[in-house]
C-alpha positions as CSV (number, residue, x, y, z in Angstrom):
1,M,0.1,0.0,0.2
2,L,1.3,3.4,-0.9
3,V,0.2,6.4,0.3
4,P,1.0,10.4,0.2
5,Q,2.0,11.9,3.3
6,S,-0.3,14.4,3.0
7,L,-2.9,12.0,2.9
8,P,-4.4,11.6,6.4
9,A,-5.3,15.1,7.2
10,V,-7.5,16.0,4.2
11,L,-10.0,12.7,4.8
12,R,-13.6,13.7,5.0
13,T,-16.4,12.1,6.6
14,G,-18.1,11.6,3.2
15,A,-20.0,13.9,0.4
16,P,-23.4,14.8,1.4
17,P,-26.5,12.5,0.9
18,S,-27.4,14.8,-2.2
19,A,-24.0,14.4,-3.9
20,Q,-24.3,12.6,-7.1
21,V,-21.5,11.0,-8.6
22,A,-21.0,10.5,-12.3
23,R,-19.2,8.7,-14.7
24,L,-18.0,9.8,-18.1
25,G,-15.5,8.8,-20.8
26,G,-14.6,7.7,-24.5
27,E,-12.4,7.5,-27.1
28,T,-9.0,9.7,-27.4
29,M,-5.6,9.4,-28.3
30,G,-5.8,5.8,-29.8
31,T,-6.9,4.8,-26.6
32,S,-10.1,5.6,-23.6
33,W,-10.9,8.0,-21.4
34,S,-12.3,8.4,-18.3
35,V,-13.4,10.2,-15.4
36,V,-15.3,9.2,-12.3
37,M,-16.6,12.3,-10.0
38,T,-18.6,13.7,-7.2
39,L,-20.5,16.7,-9.3
40,S,-20.8,19.9,-7.7
41,P,-24.5,21.6,-6.7
42,G,-25.8,23.1,-10.3
43,S,-23.4,21.0,-12.8
44,V,-24.9,19.6,-15.4
45,L,-23.4,16.1,-16.8
46,A,-24.1,17.4,-20.6
47,D,-22.0,20.4,-20.1
48,V,-18.8,18.8,-18.3
49,E,-18.8,15.9,-21.3
50,A,-19.2,18.8,-23.7
51,A,-16.5,21.0,-22.2
52,L,-14.0,17.6,-21.2
53,T,-14.4,16.2,-25.0
54,A,-13.6,20.1,-26.4
55,M,-10.7,19.8,-24.5
56,L,-9.4,16.0,-25.6
57,D,-10.2,17.2,-29.0
58,R,-8.1,20.6,-28.8
59,L,-5.4,18.4,-27.5
60,V,-5.2,15.8,-30.1
61,A,-5.2,18.5,-32.8
62,Q,-2.2,20.1,-31.1
63,M,-0.2,16.9,-30.6
64,S,-1.4,14.1,-32.7
65,H,1.3,12.1,-34.5
66,W,-1.4,10.1,-36.6
67,R,-3.3,13.2,-37.8
68,P,-1.5,14.6,-40.8
69,D,-3.1,18.4,-40.2
70,S,-2.2,18.3,-36.5
71,H,0.3,21.0,-35.3
72,L,2.8,18.6,-34.5
73,T,2.5,16.5,-38.1
74,R,2.9,20.0,-40.3
75,F,6.3,20.9,-37.8
76,N,7.5,17.0,-38.5
77,R,7.2,18.3,-42.8
78,A,8.1,21.7,-42.3
79,P,11.8,22.7,-44.0
80,A,15.0,23.6,-42.3
81,E,15.3,26.3,-40.0
82,S,11.8,27.6,-40.0
83,W,10.4,28.6,-36.9
84,H,6.9,27.8,-36.0
85,D,4.4,29.2,-33.4
86,L,3.2,26.6,-30.6
87,P,-0.4,26.6,-29.4
88,P,0.1,26.8,-25.7
89,D,-0.5,23.4,-24.8
90,F,2.2,22.7,-27.1
91,Q,4.7,24.5,-25.9
92,V,4.0,23.5,-22.3
93,V,4.7,19.5,-23.5
94,T,7.5,21.0,-25.6
95,Q,9.2,22.8,-22.3
96,A,8.7,19.4,-20.1
97,A,9.9,17.0,-23.0
98,L,13.4,19.1,-22.9
99,R,13.7,19.7,-19.3
100,V,13.1,15.8,-18.7
101,A,15.5,15.1,-21.9
102,A,18.5,17.5,-20.0
103,E,17.9,16.0,-16.7
104,S,17.7,12.2,-18.4
105,D,21.1,12.8,-20.6
106,G,18.9,12.0,-23.5
107,A,17.4,8.6,-21.9
108,F,13.4,10.5,-22.6
109,D,13.9,12.0,-26.2
110,P,11.3,13.7,-28.1
111,S,12.8,13.7,-31.3
112,L,12.7,9.9,-32.2
113,G,9.4,10.4,-34.6
114,A,11.1,8.9,-37.4
115,L,12.3,5.9,-35.8
116,V,9.4,5.2,-34.2
117,N,7.3,4.9,-37.7
118,L,10.4,3.2,-39.0
119,W,10.2,0.1,-36.5
120,G,6.4,0.1,-36.7
121,F,5.0,1.8,-34.0
122,G,3.7,4.9,-35.7
123,P,1.4,5.9,-38.4
124,S,3.1,3.6,-41.1
125,G,1.6,0.7,-39.3
126,P,3.2,-2.5,-37.8
127,R,5.6,-4.2,-39.3
128,A,7.0,-8.0,-38.9
129,A,10.7,-8.1,-38.9
130,P,13.1,-5.3,-38.1
131,P,14.1,-2.9,-40.8
132,P,17.5,-2.5,-42.0
133,Q,20.1,-1.1,-40.0
134,A,21.4,1.4,-42.7
135,A,18.1,2.7,-42.3
136,V,18.2,3.0,-38.4
137,E,21.3,4.7,-38.5
138,A,20.1,7.4,-41.2
139,L,17.1,8.8,-38.7
140,L,18.9,7.9,-35.8
141,A,21.6,10.9,-37.2
142,Q,19.0,13.1,-38.1
143,A,17.3,13.0,-34.7
144,G,18.7,14.5,-31.2
145,W,16.7,16.6,-28.7
146,R,19.7,19.1,-28.6
147,R,18.4,19.6,-32.3
148,L,15.4,21.1,-30.7
149,M,15.3,25.1,-30.5
150,L,12.6,26.9,-28.0
151,E,12.3,29.9,-27.7
152,G,9.5,31.1,-26.1
153,A,6.1,29.9,-27.6
154,R,8.5,29.3,-30.9
155,L,9.9,26.2,-32.0
156,K,12.6,25.3,-34.7
157,Q,12.7,22.7,-37.2
158,P,16.4,22.3,-37.9
159,G,15.6,19.6,-40.6
160,G,14.6,16.3,-40.7
161,L,13.5,16.6,-37.1
162,H,10.4,14.0,-36.3
163,L,8.5,14.9,-33.1
164,D,6.6,11.9,-31.3
165,Y,4.8,13.3,-27.9
166,S,3.2,9.6,-27.5
167,G,5.4,9.8,-24.1
168,I,4.6,12.3,-22.3
169,A,1.1,14.1,-24.0
170,K,-1.0,11.3,-22.6
171,G,0.1,12.5,-19.2
172,H,-0.8,16.4,-20.2
173,A,-4.6,15.3,-21.2
174,V,-4.6,13.2,-18.1
175,D,-3.3,16.5,-16.0
176,C,-5.6,19.1,-18.3
177,L,-8.8,16.5,-17.7
178,S,-8.1,17.0,-13.9
179,R,-7.7,20.9,-14.1
180,L,-10.8,21.3,-16.1
181,L,-12.9,19.1,-13.4
182,T,-11.3,21.9,-10.7
183,T,-12.3,24.8,-12.7
184,L,-16.1,23.6,-13.2
185,G,-16.1,23.2,-9.5
186,I,-15.4,19.6,-9.4
187,R,-12.5,18.9,-6.8
188,D,-13.0,15.3,-6.1
189,H,-12.7,13.2,-8.9
190,L,-10.0,10.4,-10.7
191,A,-9.3,11.1,-14.1
192,E,-7.7,8.2,-16.8
193,I,-6.4,7.8,-20.2
194,G,-4.8,4.9,-21.3
195,G,-4.1,3.5,-17.6
196,E,-2.7,7.0,-16.6
197,L,-4.4,8.6,-13.7
198,R,-4.8,11.9,-11.2
199,G,-6.4,11.7,-8.2
200,A,-7.7,14.9,-6.5
201,G,-9.8,14.9,-2.8
202,V,-11.3,12.3,-2.0
203,K,-14.3,9.3,-2.8
204,P,-18.1,10.0,-1.8
205,D,-17.3,8.3,1.3
206,G,-14.3,10.2,2.3
207,A,-12.0,7.3,1.5
208,P,-8.8,8.1,-1.1
209,W,-8.6,7.2,-4.4
210,W,-7.0,3.5,-4.1
211,V,-5.9,2.3,-7.3
212,G,-4.3,-1.3,-8.0
213,L,-0.8,-1.7,-9.5
214,D,-1.0,-4.7,-11.6
215,S,2.7,-5.3,-11.8
216,G,2.8,-9.1,-12.2
217,A,5.8,-9.5,-9.9
218,G,3.8,-11.3,-7.0
219,S,0.8,-12.5,-5.8
220,T,-0.3,-9.5,-3.7
221,E,-1.7,-6.2,-5.4
222,T,0.2,-3.0,-4.5
223,V,-2.3,-0.3,-4.3
224,V,-1.7,3.4,-4.4
225,A,-3.7,6.5,-2.8
226,L,-4.2,9.3,-5.7
227,H,-4.6,11.9,-3.8
228,G,-3.4,15.1,-5.3
229,L,-1.0,12.6,-7.5
230,S,-0.4,11.1,-10.4
231,I,0.3,7.7,-11.9
232,A,2.2,5.9,-15.1
233,T,3.6,3.4,-16.2
234,S,6.5,2.4,-19.4
235,G,6.3,-0.8,-20.6
236,S,7.1,-3.2,-23.7
237,E,3.3,-4.4,-24.2
238,R,3.6,-3.6,-27.1
239,G,5.6,-4.9,-30.5
240,F,6.4,-7.4,-32.6
241,V,8.1,-11.0,-32.4
242,H,10.9,-12.0,-35.3
243,D,13.2,-14.9,-35.2
244,G,12.4,-15.7,-31.9
245,R,13.1,-12.1,-30.4
246,A,10.6,-9.5,-28.8
247,Y,11.1,-6.3,-29.7
248,G,9.0,-3.4,-27.8
249,H,8.1,-0.3,-28.5
250,T,10.2,1.6,-26.5
251,L,13.3,2.9,-28.4
252,D,16.8,3.5,-27.0
253,P,17.7,6.9,-28.0
254,R,21.8,5.8,-28.0
255,T,20.8,2.8,-31.0
256,G,17.8,4.0,-32.6
257,A,16.0,0.2,-31.5
258,P,13.9,-1.3,-29.2
259,L,15.3,-1.5,-25.4
260,E,17.8,-4.2,-24.7
261,N,17.3,-4.2,-20.8
262,N,16.1,-6.2,-18.1
263,V,13.4,-3.6,-17.0
264,A,9.6,-5.2,-18.0
265,S,7.8,-1.9,-16.6
266,V,8.7,1.4,-14.6
267,T,5.5,2.9,-12.5
268,V,6.4,6.7,-11.4
269,L,3.9,8.6,-9.0
270,H,4.1,12.4,-9.1
271,P,2.1,15.2,-8.4
272,E,1.7,16.5,-12.6
273,C,0.8,12.9,-14.8
274,L,2.6,14.5,-17.9
275,L,6.3,13.8,-15.6
276,A,5.2,10.9,-14.0
277,D,4.3,9.9,-18.0
278,A,8.0,11.3,-19.1
279,Y,10.3,10.4,-16.2
280,A,8.7,7.2,-16.4
281,T,9.7,6.4,-20.5
282,A,13.4,7.7,-18.8
283,L,13.6,5.2,-16.2
284,M,13.0,2.5,-18.2
285,V,15.7,3.3,-20.9
286,M,18.0,3.9,-18.0
287,G,17.7,0.3,-16.9
288,A,17.4,-0.7,-13.3
289,D,20.8,0.4,-11.8
290,R,20.8,3.7,-13.6
291,G,17.2,4.3,-12.9
292,L,17.0,3.9,-9.6
293,A,19.9,6.3,-8.6
294,F,18.6,8.8,-11.3
295,A,15.3,8.4,-9.3
296,A,17.0,8.5,-5.5
297,D,18.6,11.5,-6.9
298,H,15.6,13.2,-8.1
299,G,13.3,12.8,-5.1
300,L,11.3,10.0,-7.9
301,A,8.8,7.7,-6.8
302,A,9.2,5.0,-8.7
303,L,8.4,0.8,-9.0
304,F,10.6,-0.8,-11.2
305,V,9.9,-4.8,-12.2
306,L,12.1,-6.6,-13.5
307,R,12.6,-9.6,-15.3
308,D,15.4,-11.5,-13.0
309,G,15.7,-15.0,-14.8
310,Q,13.2,-17.0,-12.4
311,G,10.2,-14.5,-12.9
312,L,9.5,-10.6,-12.1
313,A,11.2,-9.0,-9.2
314,E,10.0,-5.6,-7.9
315,R,12.5,-2.8,-6.9
316,L,11.7,0.7,-4.9
317,S,13.3,3.7,-5.0
318,P,13.7,5.5,-1.6
319,A,10.7,7.6,-2.2
320,C,8.4,5.2,-2.8
321,Q,9.9,3.2,-0.3
322,A,8.7,6.0,2.0
323,M,5.4,5.8,1.2
324,L,4.8,2.2,2.1
325,D,1.9,1.5,5.0
């Protein structure tokens, strides 16, 4: 059981008898979204749904690498040395992506879009065998987060660089769901997109939003109290098998190829879901030893699930261990 230190002081006796618990959901970003919430007096569920849907549609229009008309796709197609004005959410995500890229020395790299596509994990569709090494090396030479130049709300396309925000944009969207609900007066809610979550306030009975972590590393499920806290997991659940070898969808920025380490997944708890999302990817790329050291140095609550030859084993960062109850 993982419990944030701020939780005990905020538990309430529960929602008033007239409180309405509601659920909404749909499809976005190639996956599903959902919210569970206690509606505030005067809230109209249809209006809440319309506001959430419009916000998600706006994010997709900005940062989808699947839509040919998105801001991100247009940036990827743009000529070398061109500058582009970024919409507000695109700017926020770009700033966060470059921050984590710098902190992690490139373990998180948002510039691998062309390689993601080459390996069959992008709009071009899946593939059954690895691409030619020469093609990987050619695209790797054009990638690199250090080639990106962000000045305020303007981003420079250095030429041939393709952004892929699939490792951070979903987390940002979860944050946006939660903040919009709060703005609408709905302070108690649990927001989720594709398994990434952010909890605010408490459930109608006064209990925290408990979320189970199904790591597969043991018979006992770890549960987390998401109060003012987000959770994101990076793994290699998508991929393909060729000649008996599995190729996961998480790429190593150093090689331009799928990861080769013993990390099955990394889960990160953080107040901001976009940072939990990006840090989870970075830690998975780093591997267990370097990743746990990084998590300790940066105060990150992280849960590593490792393949140890006998099955799966868990390792927790110090910040994660401190949450154990």
